[in-house]
C-alpha positions in Angstrom: -0.1 -0.1 -0.1 1.5 3.9 -1.2 2.4 5.4 1.9 0.3 8.9 1.9 2.6 11.0 4.0 5.4 12.8 2.8 7.7 14.8 4.9 8.5 17.4 2.3 5.9 18.0 -0.2 6.5 19.9 -3.3 6.0 23.7 -3.1 5.0 25.5 -6.6 5.8 29.2 -7.0 2.1 30.4 -6.7 -1.3 30.1 -5.0 -4.9 31.0 -4.8 -3.8 33.8 -2.6 -1.2 34.7 -5.3 -1.3 37.4 -8.1 -4.8 36.7 -10.4 -2.1 37.4 -13.3 -3.1 35.3 -16.4 0.8 35.0 -16.6 1.5 33.7 -13.0 -1.0 31.1 -13.5 1.0 29.9 -16.8 3.9 30.1 -14.4 2.1 27.7 -12.2 1.1 25.5 -14.7 4.3 25.1 -16.4 5.9 24.7 -13.2 3.6 21.8 -12.1 3.7 20.4 -15.7 7.6 20.3 -15.4 7.6 18.6 -12.3 5.0 15.7 -13.2 6.3 14.7 -16.1 9.7 14.3 -15.2 8.5 11.8 -12.3 8.9 8.3 -12.8 7.7 6.7 -9.3 4.3 6.1 -9.3 3.9 7.0 -5.8 5.7 10.2 -6.1 3.5 10.9 -8.5 0.6 10.9 -6.7 1.6 13.5 -4.0 3.2 16.0 -6.9 -0.2 15.9 -8.0 -2.2 16.5 -4.4 0.7 19.2 -4.0 0.0 20.7 -7.3 -3.6 21.2 -6.1 -3.3 22.4 -2.9 -0.9 25.1 -4.5 -3.8 26.2 -7.0 -6.6 26.4 -4.7 -4.8 27.4 -1.6 -6.4 24.6 0.6 -5.1 23.9 3.9 -5.5 19.8 3.0 -5.3 17.8 -0.2 -6.2 13.9 -1.0 -5.8 11.7 -3.9 -8.0 8.6 -3.9 -8.4 5.5 -6.1 -11.4 3.1 -6.6 -10.6 -0.4 -5.8 -12.0 -2.6 -8.5 -12.5 -6.6 -8.3 -9.2 -8.3 -8.3 -7.1 -5.1 -6.9 -7.9 -5.8 -2.9 -10.6 -8.3 -2.8 -11.2 -7.7 0.5 -11.7 -3.8 0.2 -13.5 -4.1 -3.5 -15.8 -1.5 -4.5 -14.2 1.2 -1.8 -11.7 3.9 -1.8 -8.4 3.9 -1.1 -6.6 6.8 0.2 -3.1 7.1 -1.9 -1.9 10.3 -0.6 -2.6 13.0 2.0 -1.2 16.3 2.1 -1.5 18.0 5.5 -3.9 15.6 7.2 -3.4 14.3 10.5 -2.1 10.6 11.1 -5.9 9.9 12.7 -7.5 11.2 9.7 -5.5 9.0 7.6 -6.0 6.1 9.5 -9.8 7.2 9.6 -9.8 7.5 6.0 -7.5 4.7 4.7 -10.3 3.0 3.5 -13.8 5.0 2.4 -17.0 3.4 1.9 -19.3 4.3 -1.2 -22.0 4.7 1.4 -20.1 7.2 3.6 -21.1 11.3 3.2 -18.4 12.8 1.2 -17.3 14.8 -1.9 -15.0 11.9 -3.2 -18.1 9.3 -2.7 -20.6 12.1 -4.4 -17.7 12.5 -7.0 -17.7 8.8 -7.3 -21.5 8.4 -7.9 -21.8 10.9 -10.2 -18.6 10.9 -12.2 -18.6 14.7 -12.0 -17.3 17.4 -9.8 -18.7 17.6 -6.4 -18.2 21.1 -4.1 -19.3 21.4 -0.4 -19.2 24.6 0.7 -19.8 23.9 4.2 -20.5 20.6 5.8 -22.0 21.6 8.8 -24.7 23.0 6.5 -24.8 20.2 3.7 -28.5 18.1 4.1 -28.3 14.7 6.0 -25.1 14.8 7.2 -25.7 16.3 10.6 -25.2 13.5 13.3 -23.5 11.3 11.2 -19.7 9.5 12.0 -18.8 11.1 9.0 -19.5 15.0 10.2 -17.8 13.8 13.4 -14.6 12.3 11.1 -14.5 15.8 9.2 -14.8 17.6 12.7 -11.7 15.5 14.0 -9.8 16.3 10.8 -10.5 20.0 10.9 -12.1 19.9 7.5 -15.0 22.1 7.0 -15.5 22.3 3.5 -14.1 20.1 0.1 -14.4 20.1 -3.5 -13.2 16.5 -5.4 -12.4 16.5 -9.3 -12.7 12.9 -11.0 -9.4 12.0 -12.7 -11.0 10.6 -16.3 -9.3 8.6 -18.3 -9.8 9.4 -22.5 -11.8 6.6 -23.1 -14.0 7.7 -20.0 -12.9 5.6 -17.3 -12.4 6.5 -13.8 -8.6 6.8 -12.3 -9.3 8.2 -9.5 -9.7 11.3 -8.1 -8.2 14.7 -6.1 -9.8 16.8 -3.3 -9.1 19.8 -1.8 -10.0 20.9 2.1 -10.2 24.1 4.0 -10.5 24.5 8.1 -13.6 27.2 7.3 -16.3 27.4 4.6 -15.0 27.7 1.1 -16.0 27.9 -2.1 -13.6 27.8 -5.2 -13.3 30.3 -7.5 -13.7 29.8 -11.6 -10.1 30.0 -11.9 -9.7 27.6 -9.3 -11.8 25.5 -10.9 -10.6 25.9 -14.6 -6.9 25.0 -13.5 -7.9 22.2 -11.8 -9.2 20.9 -14.8 -6.4 21.4 -16.9 -4.3 19.8 -13.8 -6.9 16.8 -14.1 -6.8 16.4 -17.4 -2.7 16.3 -17.3 -2.7 13.6 -14.2 -5.2 11.3 -15.8 -2.9 11.4 -18.9 -0.1 10.6 -16.5 -2.1 8.1 -14.6 -3.0 6.2 -17.1 0.9 6.0 -18.7 1.7 4.8 -15.3 -1.0 2.4 -15.2 -0.1 1.2 -18.4 3.6 0.8 -17.8 2.6 -0.8 -14.6 1.0 -3.5 -16.5 3.4 -4.0 -18.9 6.0 -4.9 -16.0 3.8 -7.3 -14.3 2.9 -8.7 -18.0 6.9 -9.4 -18.0 7.3 -10.7 -14.8 4.5 -13.0 -15.5 5.8 -14.1 -18.7 9.1 -14.2 -16.9 7.6 -16.7 -13.9 5.8 -18.5 -17.0 8.9 -19.2 -18.8 10.4 -20.2 -16.2 7.9 -22.8 -15.6 7.9 -23.9 -18.9 11.3 -24.7 -18.4 11.0 -26.3 -15.5 8.4 -28.4 -16.9 10.8 -29.2 -20.3 13.6 -29.8 -17.8 11.4 -32.4 -15.9 10.4 -33.9 -19.3 13.6 -33.8 -20.4 14.9 -35.8 -17.1 11.9 -38.2 -17.8 13.0 -38.9 -21.5 16.1 -39.3 -20.3 15.2 -41.8 -17.5 13.2 -43.5 -20.6 16.0 -43.8 -22.8 18.4 -45.0 -20.0 15.6 -47.8 -19.2 15.4 -48.7 -23.2 19.2 -49.1 -23.6 19.4 -51.3 -20.1 16.5 -53.5 -21.7 18.6 -53.6 -24.9 21.7 -54.9 -23.0 20.1 -57.2 -20.6 18.3 -58.4 -23.8 21.5 -58.6 -25.6 23.5 -60.1 -23.1 20.8 -62.7 -22.1 20.5 -63.6 -25.6 24.6 -64.4 -26.4 25.0 -66.1 -23.1 22.1 -68.4 -23.6 23.6 -69.6 -26.6 27.0 -70.0 -24.9 25.1 -71.3 -21.8 23.8 -74.1 -24.1 26.6 -74.8 -26.0 28.3 -75.6 -22.8 25.4 -77.4 -21.2 24.9 -79.6 -24.5 28.7 -80.3 -24.4 28.5 -81.8 -21.0 25.3 -83.4 -21.3 27.0 -85.4 -24.1 30.2 -86.1 -22.2 28.2 -87.8 -19.7 25.7 -89.7 -21.9 29.3 -91.2 -23.6 30.6 -91.8 -20.3 27.4 -93.7 -19.1 27.6 -95.5 -22.4 31.5 -96.4 -21.9 32.5 -94.5 -25.0 35.5 -92.2 -23.6 36.9 -91.5 -27.3 34.3 -89.4 -28.2 34.8 -87.0 -25.1 37.6 -85.0 -26.7 35.2 -83.1 -29.4 32.3 -82.1 -26.5 35.3 -81.1 -24.8 36.6 -79.0 -27.5 33.1 -77.5 -28.4 32.9 -76.9 -24.5 36.1 -74.9 -24.3 35.2 -72.8 -27.4 31.7 -71.6 -26.1 33.8 -70.7 -22.7 36.4 -68.7 -24.8 33.3 -67.2 -26.6 31.9 -66.3 -23.0 35.2 -64.7 -22.1 35.4 -62.9 -25.5 31.9 -61.3 -24.8 33.2 -60.6 -20.6 36.2 -58.6 -22.5 33.9 -56.5 -24.7 31.8 -55.1 -21.6 34.9 -54.8 -20.1 36.5 -52.8 -23.0 33.3 -50.4 -22.9 33.8 -49.4 -19.6 37.0 -49.0 -19.8 37.8 -51.4 -16.8 39.7 -54.3 -18.7 43.2 -55.3 -18.0 45.3 -53.7 -20.8 49.5 -55.0 -21.3 50.5 -52.0 -23.3 53.4 -52.5 -24.7 55.9 -51.1 -27.6 54.3 -52.3 -30.8 55.0 -52.2 -34.4 51.3 -51.6 -36.1 52.5 -52.2 -39.5 53.5 -56.0 -38.8 50.7 -56.7 -36.6 48.4 -55.6 -39.5 50.6 -57.7 -42.0 49.9 -60.8 -39.8 46.3 -60.4 -39.6 45.5 -60.0 -43.5 45.0 -63.9 -43.9 42.8 -64.3 -40.8 40.7 -61.4 -42.0 40.7 -62.5 -45.8 39.9 -66.1 -44.8 37.1 -64.6 -42.3 35.7 -61.7 -44.7 35.1 -64.3 -48.1 36.4 -64.8 -51.0 34.0 -61.9 -52.4 35.8 -59.3 -51.0 39.3 -58.1 -52.0 41.2 -57.4 -49.0 44.6 -54.8 -49.0 46.8 -53.1 -47.2 48.6 -49.7 -47.1 51.6 -49.7 -44.7 53.3 -46.7 -43.9 57.0 -46.4 -44.3 58.6 -45.3 -41.3 55.3 -45.9 -39.2 55.8 -44.6 -35.3 55.6 -47.4 -32.7 52.9 -47.1 -30.2 52.1 -48.7 -26.5 49.3 -50.9 -26.8 47.4 -54.3 -25.8 48.4 -55.9 -29.2 45.8 -58.6 -28.4 43.5 -56.4 -28.2 44.3 -54.5 -30.9 43.9 -57.4 -33.0 40.3 -57.9 -31.7 39.5 -54.3 -32.6 40.6 -54.6 -36.1 39.5 -58.2 -36.7 36.0 -56.2 -35.3 36.0 -53.7 -37.6 37.0 -56.2 -40.3 34.0 -58.0 -39.8 31.7 -54.7 -39.7 32.9 -54.0 -42.9 32.4 -57.2 -44.5 28.4 -57.1 -43.2 28.1 -53.6 -44.7 29.2 -55.3 -48.4 26.8 -58.2 -48.6 27.6 -58.0 -52.7 31.6 -58.2 -52.2 33.9 -55.2 -52.4 37.3 -53.7 -51.7 38.6 -53.6 -47.8 42.1 -51.6 -47.2 43.6 -51.7 -43.6 45.8 -48.4 -43.7 48.6 -47.0 -41.3 49.7 -43.6 -41.4 51.4 -41.1 -39.0 49.2 -38.3 -37.7 49.9 -34.9 -36.4 46.7 -33.7 -34.4 46.3 -30.2 -33.4 43.2 -30.1 -30.6 42.7 -26.4 -30.7 41.9 -26.7 -34.6 40.9 -30.3 -35.6 37.8 -32.0 -34.3 39.2 -35.6 -33.5 36.7 -36.6 -30.8 38.6 -35.4 -27.6 42.4 -36.0 -28.8 44.7 -34.3 -27.0 47.4 -32.2 -28.9 50.0 -34.8 -30.4 51.6 -37.1 -32.6 49.4 -40.2 -33.5 49.5 -43.5 -35.2 46.2 -44.1 -37.3 45.1 -47.1 -38.1 42.2 -47.4 -40.5 39.6 -49.9 -42.4 38.2 -48.7 -45.2 35.3 -50.5 -47.0 33.1 -49.8 -50.2 30.1 -51.0 -48.6 26.7 -49.1 -48.3 27.4 -46.6 -46.0 26.0 -45.3 -42.8 23.3 -43.0 -43.1 23.9 -39.5 -41.1 21.2 -40.2 -38.0 22.6 -43.2 -37.8 26.0 -42.4 -37.8 26.0 -39.8 -34.8 24.9 -43.1 -32.6 27.5 -45.6 -33.9 29.5 -45.1 -30.6 26.3 -44.8 -28.1 26.5 -47.4 -25.7 24.3 -50.7 -26.3 23.2 -48.9 -29.8 22.9 -52.0 -32.5 20.5 -51.6 -36.4 20.3 -55.3 -35.6 16.8 -57.1 -34.1 16.4 -57.3 -30.4 17.9 -59.9 -28.8 20.7 -60.3 -31.6 23.3 -58.4 -30.1 24.6 -56.4 -27.6 25.6 -53.4 -29.6 29.1 -53.4 -27.8 31.1 -53.8 -31.1 31.9 -50.1 -32.0 31.5 -49.6 -27.8 34.1 -51.9 -27.0 36.4 -50.3 -30.1 36.0 -46.6 -28.6 36.5 -47.6 -24.7 39.5 -49.7 -25.8 41.5 -46.7 -28.1 40.3 -44.0 -25.1 41.5 -46.4 -22.5 45.1 -46.7 -24.7 44.9 -42.7 -24.8 43.7 -42.2 -28.2 40.4 -42.4 -29.7 38.0 -43.4 -32.8 37.4 -41.2 -35.2 34.5 -42.3 -38.0 33.5 -41.1 -41.8 30.9 -42.3 -43.9 29.6 -41.8 -47.6 26.2 -43.4 -47.9 26.2 -45.6 -50.5 29.9 -45.4 -51.1 31.5 -46.5 -47.8 32.9 -46.2 -44.5 36.3 -45.5 -43.0 36.4 -46.1 -39.3 40.2 -45.1 -38.1 41.9 -45.6 -34.6 44.3 -43.1 -33.4 46.9 -44.4 -30.9 49.6 -41.7 -29.1 52.9 -42.3 -30.8 55.5 -44.2 -28.2 57.1 -41.7 -26.1 60.5 -40.7 -25.7 60.5 -42.4 -21.5 60.1 -46.0 -22.8 62.8 -47.9 -23.0 65.3 -47.6 -25.8 65.5 -51.2 -26.4 62.0 -51.1 -26.7 61.2 -48.4 -29.0 64.7 -48.4 -30.6 64.8 -46.2 -33.6 61.2 -43.6 -33.4 62.5 -42.2 -36.5 60.0 -40.4 -39.6 58.0 -37.1 -39.6 54.1 -36.5 -39.5 52.5 -36.1 -42.0 51.2 -32.6 -43.1 47.7 -33.2 -43.5 46.1 -32.5 -40.2 42.8 -34.5 -39.3 40.7 -31.5 -39.7 37.7 -32.9 -41.9 36.2 -36.7 -42.6 39.2 -38.3 -45.2 37.8 -38.8 -48.5 37.7 -42.1 -49.3 39.8 -43.9 -51.1 39.0 -46.9 -54.0 35.0 -46.2 -53.9 
């Protein structure tokens, strides 16, 4: 609620008791206009309007009231609220802070009539004698009053200003004329400030709604993440259950056959069933290694490794694995750097990439295993989180179907697979990604739909801290082509 008193009222240069010179009135109105137009604080504006009315009429008291409409003050709906007073005692302010429209006063009459009301003498006003309203005026020392409504340009009542005297008084025509001018200007300013307040309230409500909407979106996003997490967990458990069920079936079947042969007294056949059980056990161990590689918790045995020798040593196995319709060739870089890596895990990763490439070429094609030296600038290049430095790049390129962009963006996601539910864990590329990260490097993939795919494993160059006999000759310079964009696929 606005404060209805002010210690230092505005002092205007002339009053009703001053000269009636028209120039003096113009100077008075000019000073009032300057004071009102320059005021941004709404409560201070109320005070200046009342002070101006007192200055115009030379009255002893002045007040400004506002009609409370539904929604402003629910407990005072329809009452008049005192916004500002000039010269009233604290007792009178407290008494008139809220005025019921049924009370007898100039402001309530102006509210009813929507026009100015002048009461020259309350003691002579018909019907007020002996009422509490007259007692209130006597307590405040008020004998006469006038009230001028503040009407908007569209005819809406915005408020009203009243001036009061201690003795019987009737404002002059000059006073009333100047009050009309003040009322029009005050109404325009009140309308403007009301619009500004409405705009501020709208912005506050908008900000609140935006915050509430943001909170709702965050909750929805959290629910979506939880749903995706549960979907991923379900896909993982389904794939693992399928794979382990197959493995256990193989082990259980082999053991069952061994038990039957022993009961039949045919021990000569036990060997092949033992081999089958051992094979299933090895596949289970391989699946466990893939899970550990994805979680980056597998136990690695990194040693200085010649990747060219590793790659050439696997060509025959790769060719036999991918079949005769796919031509496998190698491109080994000269003076290739050594890397510290678990050679066995790197062989598994390379074989996994070759099998993926085979699956992408059902009608046959070309597969290229390639090694290169690379210098990576982390500040310029987009290299899947690789730090600046020297890396060996081992890549597998195929001429297969390629990968759609929306799928390419998800190939390293945990448990993502394009296979039917229950037919794969989606840990192939995730395993390679985890292994490369655990080895201090990273993985990058580039693909053109309908032309082929290249997957590259980056491993950091063997550093000088490695024993000289393990890394005897770190020769060769990094190639000039930094890894900035997906390399153009070769032989497509």
